[in-house]
C-alpha positions as a Markdown table, in Angstrom:
| # | Residue | x | y | z |
|---|---|---|---|---|
| 1 | Met | 0.0 | 0.0 | 0.2 |
| 2 | Ser | 1.5 | 3.5 | -1.6 |
| 3 | Ser | 1.8 | 6.2 | 1.8 |
| 4 | Ser | -1.2 | 8.0 | 0.3 |
| 5 | Asn | -3.1 | 4.8 | 0.3 |
| 6 | Gln | -2.1 | 4.1 | 4.1 |
| 7 | His | -2.5 | 7.9 | 5.3 |
| 8 | Glu | -6.0 | 7.4 | 3.7 |
| 9 | Ala | -7.0 | 4.1 | 5.1 |
| 10 | Leu | -5.6 | 5.4 | 8.5 |
| 11 | Thr | -7.7 | 8.7 | 8.5 |
| 12 | Gln | -10.7 | 6.6 | 7.5 |
| 13 | Glu | -10.1 | 4.8 | 10.3 |
| 14 | Leu | -9.9 | 7.6 | 12.9 |
| 15 | Ile | -13.1 | 9.2 | 11.8 |
| 16 | Thr | -15.1 | 5.5 | 11.8 |
| 17 | Gln | -13.5 | 5.2 | 15.8 |
| 18 | Phe | -13.9 | 9.1 | 16.6 |
| 19 | Arg | -17.7 | 8.3 | 15.5 |
| 20 | Tyr | -17.8 | 5.0 | 18.1 |
| 21 | Val | -16.5 | 7.6 | 20.8 |
| 22 | Ser | -18.8 | 9.7 | 20.4 |
| 23 | Ala | -21.7 | 7.5 | 20.1 |
| 24 | Asn | -20.3 | 5.8 | 23.1 |
| 25 | Ser | -19.8 | 9.2 | 25.0 |
| 26 | Val | -23.5 | 10.1 | 24.3 |
| 27 | Met | -24.5 | 6.5 | 25.6 |
| 28 | Phe | -22.7 | 6.5 | 28.8 |
| 29 | Ser | -23.3 | 10.1 | 29.5 |
| 30 | Gln | -27.1 | 8.9 | 29.3 |
| 31 | Val | -26.8 | 6.1 | 31.6 |
| 32 | Val | -24.7 | 8.1 | 34.1 |
| 33 | Ala | -27.7 | 10.6 | 33.7 |
| 34 | Asp | -30.6 | 8.1 | 34.1 |
| 35 | Lys | -28.4 | 7.0 | 37.4 |
| 36 | Val | -28.5 | 10.4 | 39.1 |
| 37 | Gly | -31.5 | 11.0 | 37.7 |
| 38 | Leu | -30.4 | 14.1 | 35.2 |
| 39 | His | -30.9 | 15.0 | 31.9 |
| 40 | Ser | -27.8 | 13.6 | 29.6 |
| 41 | Thr | -27.3 | 17.6 | 28.8 |
| 42 | Asp | -27.5 | 18.6 | 32.4 |
| 43 | Asn | -25.0 | 15.9 | 33.4 |
| 44 | Glu | -22.3 | 17.2 | 30.5 |
| 45 | Cys | -23.0 | 20.9 | 31.7 |
| 46 | Leu | -21.8 | 19.6 | 35.4 |
| 47 | Asp | -18.6 | 18.2 | 33.2 |
| 48 | Phe | -18.0 | 21.6 | 31.8 |
| 49 | Leu | -18.3 | 23.3 | 34.9 |
| 50 | Ile | -15.6 | 20.7 | 36.8 |
| 51 | Leu | -13.3 | 21.1 | 33.7 |
| 52 | Asn | -13.8 | 25.1 | 33.1 |
| 53 | Gly | -14.8 | 26.2 | 36.3 |
| 54 | Pro | -17.7 | 28.8 | 37.5 |
| 55 | Ser | -19.2 | 29.9 | 34.3 |
| 56 | Thr | -21.8 | 32.2 | 33.3 |
| 57 | Ala | -24.7 | 31.4 | 31.6 |
| 58 | Gly | -23.3 | 32.8 | 28.2 |
| 59 | Gln | -20.2 | 31.1 | 28.3 |
| 60 | Leu | -22.3 | 27.7 | 29.5 |
| 61 | Ala | -24.1 | 28.3 | 26.3 |
| 62 | Gln | -20.8 | 28.5 | 24.6 |
| 63 | Tyr | -19.5 | 25.4 | 25.9 |
| 64 | Thr | -22.9 | 23.3 | 25.1 |
| 65 | Gly | -24.1 | 25.0 | 21.7 |
| 66 | Leu | -27.6 | 25.6 | 23.9 |
| 67 | Thr | -29.6 | 28.7 | 23.6 |
| 68 | Thr | -29.3 | 30.9 | 26.8 |
| 69 | Gly | -33.2 | 30.0 | 27.2 |
| 70 | Ala | -32.1 | 26.4 | 27.6 |
| 71 | Ile | -29.5 | 27.0 | 29.8 |
| 72 | Thr | -31.5 | 28.8 | 32.3 |
| 73 | Ala | -34.0 | 25.8 | 32.4 |
| 74 | Met | -31.2 | 23.7 | 32.9 |
| 75 | Val | -29.4 | 25.6 | 35.6 |
| 76 | Asp | -32.9 | 26.0 | 37.3 |
| 77 | Arg | -33.2 | 22.2 | 37.1 |
| 78 | Leu | -29.5 | 21.3 | 38.9 |
| 79 | Ile | -30.2 | 24.4 | 41.3 |
| 80 | Lys | -33.1 | 22.0 | 42.6 |
| 81 | Ala | -31.2 | 19.2 | 42.5 |
| 82 | Gly | -28.4 | 20.4 | 44.4 |
| 83 | Tyr | -25.6 | 20.3 | 42.0 |
| 84 | Val | -24.8 | 23.7 | 41.0 |
| 85 | Arg | -25.9 | 27.2 | 42.7 |
| 86 | Arg | -25.7 | 30.9 | 41.2 |
| 87 | Glu | -23.7 | 33.4 | 42.6 |
| 88 | His | -22.4 | 37.2 | 41.7 |
| 89 | Ser | -19.3 | 37.4 | 40.9 |
| 90 | Glu | -17.0 | 39.2 | 43.1 |
| 91 | Gln | -14.8 | 40.6 | 40.2 |
| 92 | Asp | -18.2 | 42.3 | 38.4 |
| 93 | Arg | -21.1 | 42.3 | 40.6 |
| 94 | Arg | -23.2 | 42.4 | 37.3 |
| 95 | Lys | -22.4 | 38.9 | 36.4 |
| 96 | Val | -23.7 | 35.9 | 38.0 |
| 97 | Leu | -21.8 | 32.6 | 38.0 |
| 98 | Val | -23.0 | 29.4 | 38.1 |
| 99 | Ile | -20.7 | 27.3 | 41.0 |
| 100 | Pro | -20.7 | 23.5 | 40.9 |
| 101 | Asp | -21.1 | 21.7 | 44.1 |
| 102 | Glu | -18.0 | 19.6 | 43.3 |
| 103 | Glu | -18.2 | 17.7 | 46.5 |
| 104 | Lys | -21.7 | 16.5 | 45.7 |
| 105 | Ile | -20.9 | 15.7 | 42.4 |
| 106 | Tyr | -18.1 | 13.5 | 43.0 |
| 107 | Lys | -20.2 | 12.3 | 45.8 |
| 108 | Glu | -23.4 | 11.2 | 43.6 |
| 109 | Ile | -22.1 | 11.0 | 40.0 |
| 110 | Ser | -18.3 | 9.7 | 40.3 |
| 111 | Pro | -19.3 | 6.3 | 41.3 |
| 112 | Tyr | -21.1 | 5.9 | 38.1 |
| 113 | Ser | -18.5 | 7.7 | 36.0 |
| 114 | Met | -15.4 | 6.8 | 37.7 |
| 115 | Pro | -15.4 | 3.4 | 35.9 |
| 116 | Met | -15.0 | 5.1 | 32.6 |
| 117 | Gly | -12.0 | 7.2 | 34.0 |
| 118 | Glu | -10.1 | 4.0 | 35.4 |
| 119 | Ala | -10.7 | 1.9 | 32.3 |
| 120 | Leu | -9.0 | 4.9 | 30.5 |
| 121 | Val | -6.4 | 5.0 | 32.6 |
| 122 | Ser | -5.3 | 1.4 | 32.6 |
| 123 | Leu | -5.7 | 1.9 | 28.7 |
| 124 | Cys | -2.7 | 4.5 | 29.0 |
| 125 | Ala | -0.5 | 2.1 | 30.6 |
| 126 | Glu | -0.4 | 0.5 | 27.4 |
| 127 | Phe | 1.3 | 3.1 | 25.8 |
| 128 | Ser | 4.4 | 4.9 | 25.9 |
| 129 | Asp | 4.7 | 8.5 | 27.1 |
| 130 | Asp | 5.7 | 9.4 | 23.2 |
| 131 | Glu | 2.7 | 7.6 | 22.3 |
| 132 | Leu | 0.5 | 9.2 | 24.7 |
| 133 | Ala | 1.7 | 13.0 | 24.1 |
| 134 | Val | 0.9 | 12.4 | 20.0 |
| 135 | Ile | -2.5 | 10.7 | 21.2 |
| 136 | Ala | -3.2 | 14.0 | 23.7 |
| 137 | Arg | -2.0 | 16.5 | 21.0 |
| 138 | Phe | -4.4 | 14.7 | 18.2 |
| 139 | Ile | -7.1 | 15.0 | 20.5 |
| 140 | Thr | -6.8 | 18.2 | 22.1 |
| 141 | Lys | -6.7 | 19.4 | 18.2 |
| 142 | Ala | -9.9 | 17.2 | 17.6 |
| 143 | Asn | -11.9 | 19.1 | 20.6 |
| 144 | Ser | -11.0 | 22.6 | 19.4 |
| 145 | Leu | -12.1 | 21.6 | 15.8 |
| 146 | Ala | -15.0 | 20.1 | 17.0 |
| 147 | Thr | -15.7 | 23.5 | 18.7 |
| 148 | Gly | -15.8 | 25.4 | 16.0 |
| 149 | Val | -18.1 | 22.6 | 13.9 |
| 150 | Ile | -20.3 | 23.0 | 16.6 |
| 151 | Ala | -20.8 | 26.5 | 16.6 |
| 152 | Gln | -21.1 | 26.7 | 12.6 |
| 153 | Thr | -23.2 | 23.9 | 12.4 |
| 154 | Arg | -25.3 | 25.9 | 15.1 |
| 155 | Asp | -25.5 | 29.0 | 13.2 |
| 156 | Ala | -26.1 | 27.8 | 9.9 |
| 157 | Lys | -29.5 | 28.7 | 8.4 |
């Protein structure tokens, strides 16, 4: 197989495997959300808050691709469930931040989500540091591209 044919075949295999990762991520998120009585989107919003820290509704809308109205409804549900609270920013009192209750999230949700993290840690043990660096670079760039494509798709008429 020529180098360009091999590159094309590997590219197609990566695209196929990313489709599986995407589908599996959606299904896993739904299973975890079901276990704790959340919507899958609410569960993912909590993950964005853990990853990015306290955020405004506008920032959550950017992370998730949801409208600010949908974000307001989601935050209301998460407040009712006790996973987040609203708080005025100390730097700018006009801004309202959504603050995750990380202790509650880790106590109630992590028992369901941690097996996936543990499986990934185990998988990483099979790769060298150099291989992990390449994989991490690839996934980081793929996530950045995905964010842009999500925004383009959302804004398309």
